C-alpha positions as MATLAB code, in Angstrom:
seq = 'MIRDRGNIKWTAIMLPEHVAAVKQELINLEKVKKPILDEDRLAEIEMLIHEGMEYNYLLEFKLFKKGFIESIIGHTHFIDYIKKEFRIKDKNDLIHKIPFQKIVDVQKV';
ca = [
     118.097   87.790   -1.763;
     120.529   89.388   -3.190;
     120.307   89.434   -6.987;
     123.634   90.846   -8.857;
     123.766   91.244  -12.174;
     127.319   91.120  -12.538;
     129.291   92.247  -15.548;
     125.474   93.139  -17.343;
     125.255   96.000  -15.287;
     128.954   97.389  -15.625;
     128.539   96.866  -19.392;
     125.877   99.285  -19.957;
     128.171  102.207  -18.837;
     130.591  101.555  -21.117;
     131.220  102.841  -24.517;
     131.079  100.501  -27.388;
     134.771  101.241  -27.873;
     135.407  100.224  -24.486;
     133.783   96.792  -24.694;
     135.681   96.360  -28.239;
     139.093   97.266  -26.886;
     138.720   94.896  -23.543;
     137.154   92.473  -26.364;
     140.211   92.459  -27.970;
     142.792   92.791  -24.870;
     141.216   89.212  -23.808;
     141.950   87.766  -27.301;
     145.805   89.278  -26.773;
     146.532   87.334  -23.804;
     145.663   83.809  -24.872;
     148.544   84.754  -28.104;
     151.262   82.850  -27.987;
     154.754   83.153  -29.619;
     156.371   81.382  -32.489;
     157.823   77.928  -30.951;
     161.425   77.570  -31.940;
     162.572   73.844  -33.575;
     166.080   72.773  -33.175;
     167.590   70.983  -36.692;
     166.722   67.485  -35.275;
     163.336   68.527  -34.758;
     162.991   70.042  -37.914;
     164.996   66.770  -39.587;
     161.910   64.867  -37.706;
     159.359   66.463  -39.430;
     160.465   66.526  -42.934;
     160.684   62.592  -42.760;
     157.296   62.144  -41.363;
     156.074   64.711  -44.077;
     157.871   62.907  -46.665;
     156.881   59.535  -45.151;
     153.328   60.637  -45.191;
     153.543   61.489  -48.514;
     154.810   58.363  -49.871;
     152.928   56.075  -47.509;
     149.818   58.163  -47.288;
     148.994   58.423  -44.200;
     146.808   60.529  -41.905;
     148.784   63.657  -40.256;
     147.892   66.253  -38.105;
     149.789   69.581  -38.967;
     150.161   72.214  -36.571;
     150.073   75.794  -37.887;
     151.418   78.978  -36.294;
     149.112   81.995  -37.680;
     149.072   85.206  -36.115;
     149.653   83.941  -32.271;
     147.918   80.760  -32.140;
     148.235   77.596  -32.948;
     145.769   75.813  -35.314;
     145.549   72.440  -36.646;
     144.767   70.997  -40.013;
     144.165   67.019  -40.442;
     144.668   65.813  -43.571;
     147.168   64.242  -46.235;
     150.193   65.441  -47.823;
     149.299   66.073  -51.465;
     152.284   67.930  -52.677;
     155.405   70.003  -51.391;
     156.658   72.668  -53.441;
     160.297   73.866  -52.748;
     160.207   76.196  -55.157;
     157.163   78.255  -53.584;
     158.050   76.724  -50.391;
     154.984   75.561  -49.607;
     152.776   72.540  -49.009;
     149.853   71.344  -50.121;
     147.394   68.859  -47.637;
     144.519   67.429  -48.895;
     142.039   67.483  -45.865;
     139.144   64.943  -45.236;
     136.641   67.126  -47.226;
     139.368   67.016  -50.592;
     140.044   70.724  -49.845;
     143.474   71.601  -50.542;
     145.172   73.858  -48.306;
     148.501   75.754  -49.484;
     150.715   75.766  -45.912;
     154.138   77.868  -46.077;
     156.924   75.808  -44.602;
     157.572   78.390  -42.021;
     154.208   78.074  -40.817;
     154.835   74.405  -39.255;
     155.391   74.200  -35.906;
     154.548   69.917  -35.308;
     153.415   67.278  -37.651;
     152.136   64.150  -35.883;
     150.580   60.579  -37.300;
     146.500   60.192  -36.481;
];
């Protein structure tokens, strides 16, 4: 019976810098480009956010952060047009300040 240790035997001869570089490269492979939204989709998102604020809808906000799409579920608490950001209140009553340009999608939950 062959008992091959796979990656374990190779990590022993790799320098820590190499291991870190390989891990970073794997993370970079998972990154995506920021989606470009057309004017119609932006109008739909804006309308949904305003409706969510008026009727207290629970919304899922998808955000683009450093190459990844993150998700926050909560209620629209405030829209700051001067700072160009939304304030979202999540289920734990934490307030998240989200810049307009980071939002890539909004949906009702």
